[in-house]
Biotite code that builds the C-alpha atoms (Angstrom):
import biotite.structure as struc

atoms = struc.array([
    struc.Atom([-23.285, 11.429, 12.583], chain_id="A", res_id=1, res_name="MET", atom_name="CA", element="C"),
    struc.Atom([-22.183, 8.294, 11.424], chain_id="A", res_id=2, res_name="PRO", atom_name="CA", element="C"),
    struc.Atom([-21.686, 6.149, 14.052], chain_id="A", res_id=3, res_name="ASP", atom_name="CA", element="C"),
    struc.Atom([-18.888, 5.119, 15.465], chain_id="A", res_id=4, res_name="LYS", atom_name="CA", element="C"),
    struc.Atom([-18.407, 1.252, 13.196], chain_id="A", res_id=5, res_name="THR", atom_name="CA", element="C"),
    struc.Atom([-19.238, 3.123, 10.282], chain_id="A", res_id=6, res_name="THR", atom_name="CA", element="C"),
    struc.Atom([-16.816, 5.772, 10.851], chain_id="A", res_id=7, res_name="GLY", atom_name="CA", element="C"),
    struc.Atom([-14.736, 3.607, 11.774], chain_id="A", res_id=8, res_name="LEU", atom_name="CA", element="C"),
    struc.Atom([-15.002, 1.871, 7.684], chain_id="A", res_id=9, res_name="TYR", atom_name="CA", element="C"),
    struc.Atom([-15.397, 4.825, 5.662], chain_id="A", res_id=10, res_name="PHE", atom_name="CA", element="C"),
    struc.Atom([-11.937, 6.338, 7.452], chain_id="A", res_id=11, res_name="GLU", atom_name="CA", element="C"),
    struc.Atom([-9.908, 2.779, 6.232], chain_id="A", res_id=12, res_name="LEU", atom_name="CA", element="C"),
    struc.Atom([-12.140, 3.103, 2.982], chain_id="A", res_id=13, res_name="PHE", atom_name="CA", element="C"),
    struc.Atom([-11.285, 6.937, 2.763], chain_id="A", res_id=14, res_name="ASN", atom_name="CA", element="C"),
    struc.Atom([-7.299, 6.311, 3.775], chain_id="A", res_id=15, res_name="GLU", atom_name="CA", element="C"),
    struc.Atom([-7.587, 2.720, 0.493], chain_id="A", res_id=16, res_name="ILE", atom_name="CA", element="C"),
    struc.Atom([-8.331, 5.804, -1.718], chain_id="A", res_id=17, res_name="GLY", atom_name="CA", element="C"),
    struc.Atom([-6.345, 8.331, -1.615], chain_id="A", res_id=18, res_name="ILE", atom_name="CA", element="C"),
    struc.Atom([-3.444, 5.277, -1.346], chain_id="A", res_id=19, res_name="ILE", atom_name="CA", element="C"),
    struc.Atom([-5.270, 3.890, -4.719], chain_id="A", res_id=20, res_name="GLY", atom_name="CA", element="C"),
    struc.Atom([-5.000, 7.345, -6.265], chain_id="A", res_id=21, res_name="GLN", atom_name="CA", element="C"),
    struc.Atom([-1.410, 8.323, -4.745], chain_id="A", res_id=22, res_name="LEU", atom_name="CA", element="C"),
    struc.Atom([0.111, 4.338, -6.271], chain_id="A", res_id=23, res_name="SER", atom_name="CA", element="C"),
    struc.Atom([-2.069, 5.277, -9.411], chain_id="A", res_id=24, res_name="ARG", atom_name="CA", element="C"),
    struc.Atom([-0.683, 8.402, -10.408], chain_id="A", res_id=25, res_name="ALA", atom_name="CA", element="C"),
    struc.Atom([3.130, 6.790, -8.474], chain_id="A", res_id=26, res_name="MET", atom_name="CA", element="C"),
    struc.Atom([3.345, 3.830, -11.698], chain_id="A", res_id=27, res_name="PHE", atom_name="CA", element="C"),
    struc.Atom([1.476, 5.718, -14.147], chain_id="A", res_id=28, res_name="GLU", atom_name="CA", element="C"),
    struc.Atom([4.362, 7.738, -13.998], chain_id="A", res_id=29, res_name="ALA", atom_name="CA", element="C"),
    struc.Atom([6.937, 4.916, -14.702], chain_id="A", res_id=30, res_name="ARG", atom_name="CA", element="C"),
    struc.Atom([4.037, 3.677, -17.559], chain_id="A", res_id=31, res_name="LEU", atom_name="CA", element="C"),
    struc.Atom([6.070, 4.179, -21.201], chain_id="A", res_id=32, res_name="PRO", atom_name="CA", element="C"),
    struc.Atom([3.884, 6.875, -23.266], chain_id="A", res_id=33, res_name="GLU", atom_name="CA", element="C"),
    struc.Atom([-0.104, 5.855, -23.999], chain_id="A", res_id=34, res_name="GLY", atom_name="CA", element="C"),
    struc.Atom([-0.419, 3.232, -21.151], chain_id="A", res_id=35, res_name="LEU", atom_name="CA", element="C"),
    struc.Atom([-2.345, 3.822, -18.469], chain_id="A", res_id=36, res_name="VAL", atom_name="CA", element="C"),
    struc.Atom([-2.712, 1.457, -15.051], chain_id="A", res_id=37, res_name="LEU", atom_name="CA", element="C"),
    struc.Atom([-5.978, 0.154, -16.677], chain_id="A", res_id=38, res_name="PRO", atom_name="CA", element="C"),
    struc.Atom([-3.506, -1.529, -19.146], chain_id="A", res_id=39, res_name="HIS", atom_name="CA", element="C"),
    struc.Atom([-1.026, -2.922, -16.829], chain_id="A", res_id=40, res_name="PHE", atom_name="CA", element="C"),
    struc.Atom([-3.951, -4.275, -14.666], chain_id="A", res_id=41, res_name="SER", atom_name="CA", element="C"),
    struc.Atom([-5.632, -6.269, -17.338], chain_id="A", res_id=42, res_name="VAL", atom_name="CA", element="C"),
    struc.Atom([-2.405, -8.096, -18.048], chain_id="A", res_id=43, res_name="LEU", atom_name="CA", element="C"),
    struc.Atom([-1.930, -8.920, -13.958], chain_id="A", res_id=44, res_name="ASN", atom_name="CA", element="C"),
    struc.Atom([-4.989, -9.737, -14.476], chain_id="A", res_id=45, res_name="HIS", atom_name="CA", element="C"),
    struc.Atom([-4.644, -12.280, -16.802], chain_id="A", res_id=46, res_name="LEU", atom_name="CA", element="C"),
    struc.Atom([-0.956, -13.350, -15.781], chain_id="A", res_id=47, res_name="VAL", atom_name="CA", element="C"),
    struc.Atom([-2.474, -13.861, -11.623], chain_id="A", res_id=48, res_name="ARG", atom_name="CA", element="C"),
    struc.Atom([-5.981, -15.582, -12.526], chain_id="A", res_id=49, res_name="VAL", atom_name="CA", element="C"),
    struc.Atom([-5.254, -16.780, -15.844], chain_id="A", res_id=50, res_name="SER", atom_name="CA", element="C"),
    struc.Atom([-6.143, -15.861, -19.639], chain_id="A", res_id=51, res_name="ASP", atom_name="CA", element="C"),
    struc.Atom([-8.590, -16.816, -21.770], chain_id="A", res_id=52, res_name="GLY", atom_name="CA", element="C"),
    struc.Atom([-11.284, -15.164, -20.562], chain_id="A", res_id=53, res_name="ARG", atom_name="CA", element="C"),
    struc.Atom([-13.723, -13.299, -22.777], chain_id="A", res_id=54, res_name="THR", atom_name="CA", element="C"),
    struc.Atom([-14.308, -9.451, -22.227], chain_id="A", res_id=55, res_name="PRO", atom_name="CA", element="C"),
    struc.Atom([-17.785, -9.193, -20.548], chain_id="A", res_id=56, res_name="LEU", atom_name="CA", element="C"),
    struc.Atom([-15.604, -11.924, -17.862], chain_id="A", res_id=57, res_name="GLU", atom_name="CA", element="C"),
    struc.Atom([-13.030, -9.751, -17.607], chain_id="A", res_id=58, res_name="LEU", atom_name="CA", element="C"),
    struc.Atom([-15.775, -6.099, -17.568], chain_id="A", res_id=59, res_name="ALA", atom_name="CA", element="C"),
    struc.Atom([-17.136, -7.841, -14.140], chain_id="A", res_id=60, res_name="THR", atom_name="CA", element="C"),
    struc.Atom([-13.987, -8.950, -12.417], chain_id="A", res_id=61, res_name="ALA", atom_name="CA", element="C"),
    struc.Atom([-13.097, -4.317, -12.655], chain_id="A", res_id=62, res_name="PHE", atom_name="CA", element="C"),
    struc.Atom([-16.201, -4.137, -11.978], chain_id="A", res_id=63, res_name="GLN", atom_name="CA", element="C"),
    struc.Atom([-16.166, -1.908, -15.313], chain_id="A", res_id=64, res_name="GLN", atom_name="CA", element="C"),
    struc.Atom([-19.257, -1.416, -18.004], chain_id="A", res_id=65, res_name="PRO", atom_name="CA", element="C"),
    struc.Atom([-18.311, -4.205, -21.365], chain_id="A", res_id=66, res_name="LYS", atom_name="CA", element="C"),
    struc.Atom([-17.282, -0.821, -23.904], chain_id="A", res_id=67, res_name="THR", atom_name="CA", element="C"),
    struc.Atom([-14.469, 0.636, -20.827], chain_id="A", res_id=68, res_name="SER", atom_name="CA", element="C"),
    struc.Atom([-12.988, -2.666, -21.284], chain_id="A", res_id=69, res_name="MET", atom_name="CA", element="C"),
    struc.Atom([-13.479, -3.356, -24.818], chain_id="A", res_id=70, res_name="THR", atom_name="CA", element="C"),
    struc.Atom([-11.782, 0.017, -25.249], chain_id="A", res_id=71, res_name="HIS", atom_name="CA", element="C"),
    struc.Atom([-9.135, -0.790, -22.767], chain_id="A", res_id=72, res_name="THR", atom_name="CA", element="C"),
    struc.Atom([-8.016, -4.462, -24.626], chain_id="A", res_id=73, res_name="LEU", atom_name="CA", element="C"),
    struc.Atom([-8.285, -2.210, -27.886], chain_id="A", res_id=74, res_name="ALA", atom_name="CA", element="C"),
    struc.Atom([-4.892, -0.854, -26.642], chain_id="A", res_id=75, res_name="GLY", atom_name="CA", element="C"),
    struc.Atom([-3.860, -3.520, -25.575], chain_id="A", res_id=76, res_name="LEU", atom_name="CA", element="C"),
    struc.Atom([-4.229, -5.125, -28.354], chain_id="A", res_id=77, res_name="GLU", atom_name="CA", element="C"),
    struc.Atom([-2.177, -1.988, -30.680], chain_id="A", res_id=78, res_name="ARG", atom_name="CA", element="C"),
    struc.Atom([0.613, -2.623, -28.231], chain_id="A", res_id=79, res_name="HIS", atom_name="CA", element="C"),
    struc.Atom([0.869, -6.138, -28.883], chain_id="A", res_id=80, res_name="GLY", atom_name="CA", element="C"),
    struc.Atom([0.326, -7.163, -25.203], chain_id="A", res_id=81, res_name="PHE", atom_name="CA", element="C"),
    struc.Atom([-3.260, -9.606, -25.870], chain_id="A", res_id=82, res_name="VAL", atom_name="CA", element="C"),
    struc.Atom([-4.799, -11.106, -28.617], chain_id="A", res_id=83, res_name="ARG", atom_name="CA", element="C"),
    struc.Atom([-8.017, -11.692, -29.272], chain_id="A", res_id=84, res_name="MET", atom_name="CA", element="C"),
    struc.Atom([-9.557, -15.441, -31.149], chain_id="A", res_id=85, res_name="VAL", atom_name="CA", element="C"),
    struc.Atom([-12.623, -16.443, -31.196], chain_id="A", res_id=86, res_name="PRO", atom_name="CA", element="C"),
    struc.Atom([-14.619, -17.781, -28.558], chain_id="A", res_id=87, res_name="ASN", atom_name="CA", element="C"),
    struc.Atom([-15.203, -21.494, -29.996], chain_id="A", res_id=88, res_name="PRO", atom_name="CA", element="C"),
    struc.Atom([-18.399, -21.867, -27.042], chain_id="A", res_id=89, res_name="LYS", atom_name="CA", element="C"),
    struc.Atom([-19.836, -18.861, -28.017], chain_id="A", res_id=90, res_name="ASP", atom_name="CA", element="C"),
    struc.Atom([-19.642, -17.164, -32.138], chain_id="A", res_id=91, res_name="LYS", atom_name="CA", element="C"),
    struc.Atom([-20.568, -14.141, -31.075], chain_id="A", res_id=92, res_name="ARG", atom_name="CA", element="C"),
    struc.Atom([-17.857, -13.375, -28.174], chain_id="A", res_id=93, res_name="SER", atom_name="CA", element="C"),
    struc.Atom([-14.047, -13.671, -28.590], chain_id="A", res_id=94, res_name="LYS", atom_name="CA", element="C"),
    struc.Atom([-11.451, -14.653, -25.462], chain_id="A", res_id=95, res_name="LEU", atom_name="CA", element="C"),
    struc.Atom([-8.227, -12.675, -24.717], chain_id="A", res_id=96, res_name="VAL", atom_name="CA", element="C"),
    struc.Atom([-5.208, -13.467, -24.486], chain_id="A", res_id=97, res_name="PHE", atom_name="CA", element="C"),
    struc.Atom([-1.846, -12.277, -23.065], chain_id="A", res_id=98, res_name="ILE", atom_name="CA", element="C"),
    struc.Atom([1.097, -12.484, -25.656], chain_id="A", res_id=99, res_name="THR", atom_name="CA", element="C"),
    struc.Atom([4.696, -13.256, -24.514], chain_id="A", res_id=100, res_name="ASP", atom_name="CA", element="C"),
    struc.Atom([4.780, -9.510, -25.090], chain_id="A", res_id=101, res_name="ALA", atom_name="CA", element="C"),
    struc.Atom([2.485, -8.433, -23.140], chain_id="A", res_id=102, res_name="GLY", atom_name="CA", element="C"),
    struc.Atom([4.112, -10.278, -20.408], chain_id="A", res_id=103, res_name="CYS", atom_name="CA", element="C"),
    struc.Atom([7.377, -8.821, -21.248], chain_id="A", res_id=104, res_name="GLN", atom_name="CA", element="C"),
    struc.Atom([5.896, -5.464, -20.312], chain_id="A", res_id=105, res_name="PHE", atom_name="CA", element="C"),
    struc.Atom([4.564, -6.326, -17.459], chain_id="A", res_id=106, res_name="ARG", atom_name="CA", element="C"),
    struc.Atom([7.612, -7.319, -16.146], chain_id="A", res_id=107, res_name="GLU", atom_name="CA", element="C"),
    struc.Atom([9.184, -4.067, -16.535], chain_id="A", res_id=108, res_name="GLU", atom_name="CA", element="C"),
    struc.Atom([5.854, -2.018, -15.742], chain_id="A", res_id=109, res_name="ALA", atom_name="CA", element="C"),
    struc.Atom([6.942, -3.832, -11.577], chain_id="A", res_id=110, res_name="ILE", atom_name="CA", element="C"),
    struc.Atom([10.734, -3.616, -12.361], chain_id="A", res_id=111, res_name="ALA", atom_name="CA", element="C"),
    struc.Atom([10.087, 0.323, -13.243], chain_id="A", res_id=112, res_name="ALA", atom_name="CA", element="C"),
    struc.Atom([8.316, 1.002, -10.058], chain_id="A", res_id=113, res_name="LEU", atom_name="CA", element="C"),
    struc.Atom([11.659, -0.602, -7.773], chain_id="A", res_id=114, res_name="ALA", atom_name="CA", element="C"),
    struc.Atom([12.757, 3.298, -7.231], chain_id="A", res_id=115, res_name="PRO", atom_name="CA", element="C"),
    struc.Atom([9.716, 4.291, -5.781], chain_id="A", res_id=116, res_name="ASP", atom_name="CA", element="C"),
    struc.Atom([9.723, 1.043, -3.417], chain_id="A", res_id=117, res_name="VAL", atom_name="CA", element="C"),
    struc.Atom([13.496, 1.611, -2.319], chain_id="A", res_id=118, res_name="ALA", atom_name="CA", element="C"),
    struc.Atom([12.591, 4.632, -1.417], chain_id="A", res_id=119, res_name="MET", atom_name="CA", element="C"),
    struc.Atom([8.950, 4.071, 0.548], chain_id="A", res_id=120, res_name="LEU", atom_name="CA", element="C"),
    struc.Atom([10.581, 0.760, 1.816], chain_id="A", res_id=121, res_name="ALA", atom_name="CA", element="C"),
    struc.Atom([13.126, 2.850, 3.375], chain_id="A", res_id=122, res_name="ASP", atom_name="CA", element="C"),
    struc.Atom([10.028, 5.035, 4.982], chain_id="A", res_id=123, res_name="LEU", atom_name="CA", element="C"),
    struc.Atom([7.994, 2.563, 5.775], chain_id="A", res_id=124, res_name="VAL", atom_name="CA", element="C"),
    struc.Atom([9.370, -0.766, 7.089], chain_id="A", res_id=125, res_name="PRO", atom_name="CA", element="C"),
    struc.Atom([8.690, -4.337, 4.662], chain_id="A", res_id=126, res_name="SER", atom_name="CA", element="C"),
    struc.Atom([7.773, -5.685, 7.890], chain_id="A", res_id=127, res_name="GLU", atom_name="CA", element="C"),
    struc.Atom([4.877, -3.589, 8.945], chain_id="A", res_id=128, res_name="HIS", atom_name="CA", element="C"),
    struc.Atom([3.963, -3.718, 5.028], chain_id="A", res_id=129, res_name="VAL", atom_name="CA", element="C"),
    struc.Atom([4.047, -8.392, 5.380], chain_id="A", res_id=130, res_name="ALA", atom_name="CA", element="C"),
    struc.Atom([1.631, -7.284, 8.788], chain_id="A", res_id=131, res_name="GLY", atom_name="CA", element="C"),
    struc.Atom([-1.140, -4.730, 6.434], chain_id="A", res_id=132, res_name="LEU", atom_name="CA", element="C"),
    struc.Atom([-1.773, -7.981, 3.287], chain_id="A", res_id=133, res_name="LEU", atom_name="CA", element="C"),
    struc.Atom([-3.308, -10.113, 5.185], chain_id="A", res_id=134, res_name="PRO", atom_name="CA", element="C"),
    struc.Atom([-6.008, -8.067, 6.648], chain_id="A", res_id=135, res_name="GLY", atom_name="CA", element="C"),
    struc.Atom([-6.190, -6.234, 3.408], chain_id="A", res_id=136, res_name="LEU", atom_name="CA", element="C"),
    struc.Atom([-6.297, -9.266, 1.912], chain_id="A", res_id=137, res_name="ARG", atom_name="CA", element="C"),
    struc.Atom([-9.274, -10.513, 3.943], chain_id="A", res_id=138, res_name="GLU", atom_name="CA", element="C"),
    struc.Atom([-11.059, -7.081, 3.538], chain_id="A", res_id=139, res_name="LEU", atom_name="CA", element="C"),
    struc.Atom([-10.847, -7.554, -0.159], chain_id="A", res_id=140, res_name="ARG", atom_name="CA", element="C"),
    struc.Atom([-12.187, -10.955, -0.326], chain_id="A", res_id=141, res_name="GLU", atom_name="CA", element="C"),
    struc.Atom([-15.405, -10.316, 1.971], chain_id="A", res_id=142, res_name="GLU", atom_name="CA", element="C"),
    struc.Atom([-16.022, -7.181, -0.227], chain_id="A", res_id=143, res_name="LEU", atom_name="CA", element="C"),
    struc.Atom([-15.723, -9.806, -3.230], chain_id="A", res_id=144, res_name="ASP", atom_name="CA", element="C"),
    struc.Atom([-18.152, -11.697, -1.909], chain_id="A", res_id=145, res_name="ARG", atom_name="CA", element="C"),
    struc.Atom([-20.039, -9.392, -1.142], chain_id="A", res_id=146, res_name="MET", atom_name="CA", element="C"),
    struc.Atom([-20.905, -8.448, -4.734], chain_id="A", res_id=147, res_name="ARG", atom_name="CA", element="C"),
    struc.Atom([-21.851, -11.832, -5.640], chain_id="A", res_id=148, res_name="ASP", atom_name="CA", element="C"),
])
């Protein structure tokens, strides 16, 4: 039987996990055929953190095997959303850059969520969501530091 603190944090992670599953399904329902959340997530990361990353750096950021990231990047490259160029510092690797089409796709994907967000905003006030963000951001930052 877990102690009270362990149970509390397990409940928190459980809720976050379920929210992750539900929001992923909602988001993927709005994406074009053949594209999934990992495609969007990589593009979002390249915009948020900056592009010019190696596939290994991206795999590390997403905590997944390099082979999985290579597969995701190949799909993005096929759609013209990223371009990969030789890494001038290491000829064995490549650097990933988001294209204009990738930026446009990201914006369109976010915009496609508008009807779902509007419906959710009617159910959960934006002030409540804004109040949750600082604590969730702090939790994410601590978990990120723990993996280093």
